[in-house]
Structures are given as structure tokens and as C-alpha cells.
Steps between C-alpha positions, in 0.01 A plus 500: 500500500165669517488825302256678736706432807817601319343810370378595850837430652678717245257789532518500879874444494563766241275760662655442841853518365431815310344674788744385765819519300450804278599844585212620279206298346380633166202391289513592135172460305299629206254692711216252521315524835520132568886519494498762785257287697739201481794738585320622808408154611836335453741803536335774705698809501687415186591777263259471202603614152302507180708367208604817317479344160149371555390849615661639174295252296179654644617840386590378153166321463314812605704724262412268213136493585455864563712641224479200258759231413799655320382855573757769505340642822514173688885475505568829685212459735602148601872618530399788733288268715773248507737764624252589776470132600877437500542815717236362749284802419178301500299808606614686187422192288150481646444879430587427139260213485231722642547750221426245232158546347399167340217496250384135498367295799785245449770761528329653804497167666859418428609847631291445819665152557838636423458782751377255758807283437741788559301644796487167676870423440647845540685415824648200311638711224768716677762370266777745577466415874508131428806527284684697762441205734652269238169327421389366166211684345449248209421142508761394243744390772227284663400360166853414416533321840189298434628400165828393650352317800200346325571507128842341514369206690152445349549595134788266412476306174229230508373587841127470574349574840174464682414799712565291809839392380600845391405649836709239686802561282477871527467469881817286517681729261414808708626328814823393327571846355414684827739281705216335695514146370592334822245705693231403258568120535533532876158667514351214278646233733350653812156598346 
């Protein structure tokens, strides 16, 4: 089995099944622009959500940089900004970022980048709205699914894989677990 052909089939098949069969398509990412480009290309109109825990990490890193690691002032500042984020109050969070007056160039650059991150992704951070829709706002469930689908098959004792072999096994495992095993093989026989 050719890994490239298998990968293309699974990608096309998965994308089509997700779009056609789902009541709602959601893309959950860390906020990187390339992720949203892929989402738009393969899942136009999908609900896009920035992983809440990743966004929180940005705030924690900024708090440590601005106030100093282990600083007594960092903890309440990060806690207040996290409450803003959890409430979907990105505008309030951005206002708080705008009030920071960093002294060094490094801190100024990190604050500028952090502001850009939250400004760019503000519409993807309406966490209360997403939760009311029953959507996940953290990637833990997805990561656990990957661990179950991929890890259980590829990381058994003594197993060693080439990239091509791993891709082929992952494709087959996805087809089996999604109930599309027969369809996969019928498409391979025709194409």
C-alpha cells in the first residue's frame, strides 16, 4: 500500500465525511495562522476555536516575563486575565494588556506579540458561547483520541515503524474505527 495515496484518500474521505455528515464542523487549534488557513481550505465555514489552555499559557508566560518569575504580583494579574479569557471578555483582556508599561525591549516585543495573538483570535475565544453549544474549548479530548487511535496501535512493545509504514497503519486504523473499512477497500479496488 502506498502511504501517499492512502494519506490522500483518508484526508479527502475524512474531510468529505466530516462536512457532509456533521451537524457542525469545528476546528480547534492553538491560534497559529497556518492552522486557520488549513481550516478555511478544507473546512470552510467551520467554527474555529482557540484552545483555551494554550491561550492561558500565553497569559502565564507574559505574567512571568512582566512581573518576574515567582513574583507575588504576577499571580493575581494572571488570575484576573484568565477570568477575562474564560468569560470570553477578550476586549477587557486586551485593555489590560494595553495598560502594561514594559521597561525592556524584550518585554515590549512579547507584549506586542501577545496583543496581536489575542486581537487576531478574539472571535475564536468566545468560550461561554462555545460551551453553551456543547463544544470543547480545550484540545485534551482530541489529544486523548489521538493517543487512543494512534498510540495504542503504533506504540506497542517492540514496534518500530518507518514514516511510510506508520502512515499506512494509521490510515487503516482510522478507517476501521470510523466504520469505513469496507468503503476504504472498495475505493482502493476501483482506483
